[in-house]
C-alpha positions, 0 to 999 in steps of 0.5 A: 653142808655135808659131813664125812667120817674120815680116817688117816693113814695111822687109823685115827677116825674123825669127822669134818664138815664140808661145803659140798662133796666137790669142796671135799674132793678139791681139798683132798686133792690138795692134801689140805685135810689133815688128821686132828690127832697126828697131822697126817695129810693122808686122809680118806673117807671112812664108811658112814651110814646115811642119817635118815630121819624118822617120821613116827616120833619127835626128833631127840635133841642133839645134846643132852640139855644139861651139857652145853656144846662147848664142854669137852666130852672126852679127855682128848677134847679137854686136852685140846681145849687146854692146849688152845687156851695156852696157845691163845694166852701165850702167843700172838695170832698173826692170821694169814700173815703167818708164813711171812712172820715166821720167815722174818723171825727165822731170818732175824729181820724181826724179833722172835716171839711165839706166834700162830696163824694160818698158812696154805699147805704149800706155804707150810711145806716151804717153811719146813723146807727152809728150816723154819720150825712150824707145826700144825695145830689141831683146831681152827683159827677164830675167823673160821669157827662159828 
């Protein structure tokens, strides 16, 4: 695994993990990396200092012991956590069937209901071109989180 500091065309800075440098490059070429703030797919690597460990002292813990990893540390993280809870509580997760479900509801084949799921970038662009209202979400679906 490799972590990169990234920035979008609007100047938002964020980090993301990739299986390898080649995996990042492949996703970047496919414009499958998006900014979690604005959704832009114009993302590039930012300048980043390498993580070099010291051998003369013990390594500090990654997080303070009084704050678990899952607690939001900023107002933006708290807002994203609240958005995720609201979406999960008020809509159906349709997973990889998102494009087909959204298209069927838009055409009237199935009853309309709030859904969320996963779509490849080309599927999402096709939905947008067809006039199907979709929007990227700033978090990973359950099957892609640890």
